[in-house]
C-alpha positions as CSV (number, residue, x, y, z in Angstrom):
1,M,-5.0,-12.6,12.1
2,A,-3.3,-9.0,12.1
3,F,-1.1,-8.2,9.2
4,K,1.5,-5.4,8.6
5,V,0.8,-2.7,6.3
6,V,3.4,0.0,5.0
7,V,1.7,3.4,4.3
8,R,3.1,5.7,1.7
9,R,2.0,9.5,1.8
10,H,2.1,11.3,-1.2
11,E,0.6,14.3,-3.0
12,G,-2.1,14.6,0.0
13,V,-3.3,10.8,-0.3
14,Q,-2.0,7.1,1.1
15,S,-1.1,4.3,-1.1
16,Y,-0.4,1.0,0.8
17,L,1.6,-2.2,0.7
18,V,-0.6,-4.8,2.4
19,L,1.7,-7.7,3.6
20,D,-0.8,-10.5,4.5
21,D,-0.9,-13.9,2.8
22,K,-1.3,-12.3,-0.8
23,P,0.9,-9.3,-0.6
24,R,-0.2,-6.7,-2.7
25,E,0.1,-2.8,-3.6
26,L,-3.0,-0.6,-3.3
27,L,-1.9,2.4,-5.5
28,R,-3.4,5.8,-5.8
29,H,-2.4,7.7,-8.9
30,V,-3.7,11.4,-8.1
31,G,-4.5,13.1,-11.6
32,F,-5.0,9.8,-13.5
33,Y,-8.0,8.6,-15.3
34,E,-7.8,5.5,-13.2
35,E,-7.1,6.6,-9.8
36,F,-6.8,3.3,-7.8
37,S,-5.1,0.2,-8.9
38,I,-3.7,-3.0,-7.4
39,R,-0.5,-4.7,-8.0
40,T,0.9,-8.1,-6.6
41,W,3.8,-7.7,-4.5
42,Y,6.9,-9.9,-5.3
43,G,9.4,-8.3,-2.6
44,S,10.0,-9.0,1.0
45,V,7.1,-9.6,3.4
46,D,8.9,-8.3,6.3
47,A,7.8,-5.0,7.0
48,E,10.9,-3.2,7.4
49,D,12.4,-4.7,4.4
50,A,9.7,-4.3,2.3
51,R,9.2,-0.6,3.3
52,E,13.0,-0.1,2.1
53,E,12.2,-2.0,-1.1
54,W,9.1,-0.1,-1.8
55,A,10.7,3.3,-1.3
56,E,14.0,2.2,-3.3
57,M,11.6,1.1,-6.5
58,L,10.2,4.9,-6.4
59,G,13.5,6.5,-5.6
60,E,12.7,7.7,-2.4
61,D,13.9,7.9,0.8
62,P,12.0,5.2,3.3
63,Y,13.0,7.1,6.3
64,D,12.0,10.5,5.3
65,G,8.5,10.4,7.0
66,S,6.5,9.4,4.0
67,Y,6.5,5.8,4.9
68,L,5.0,4.3,8.4
69,I,4.3,0.6,9.4
70,V,1.1,0.1,11.0
71,D,-1.1,-2.9,11.2
72,D,-4.4,-3.5,9.5
73,T,-6.4,-1.8,12.1
74,F,-4.7,1.6,11.5
75,R,-7.8,3.7,11.4
76,E,-6.7,5.5,7.8
77,F,-6.0,2.1,6.4
78,V,-9.4,0.8,7.4
79,A,-11.1,3.8,6.0
80,D,-9.3,4.0,2.4
81,V,-9.2,0.2,1.3
82,P,-12.7,0.2,0.2
83,L,-11.6,2.7,-2.5
84,W,-9.9,-0.4,-4.1
85,A,-13.0,-2.6,-4.1
86,H,-13.8,-2.0,-7.8
87,C,-10.3,-2.9,-8.9
88,I,-11.1,-6.6,-7.5
89,P,-12.4,-8.9,-10.3
90,N,-16.0,-10.2,-9.6
91,K,-15.7,-14.0,-9.4
92,G,-19.1,-14.6,-9.5
């Protein structure tokens, strides 16, 4: 089933707010030792509201062009999401 994703473009990279059945932020921290992290999202799962909440948390304008709402088939999201694979605990 398709789900919405909020894209935040910053510092030449993207972070993602994934609004599926386990809402989470896929964060990219340029210049940090740990560049990738995943954080549970406790805000709205409505894409429009979530974009506003996420931008507000960061003190940014959700309508300045840095944020966009896409679905899970968005080419950049599909290409980038494997970068966070090492952040998921192995449950083996």
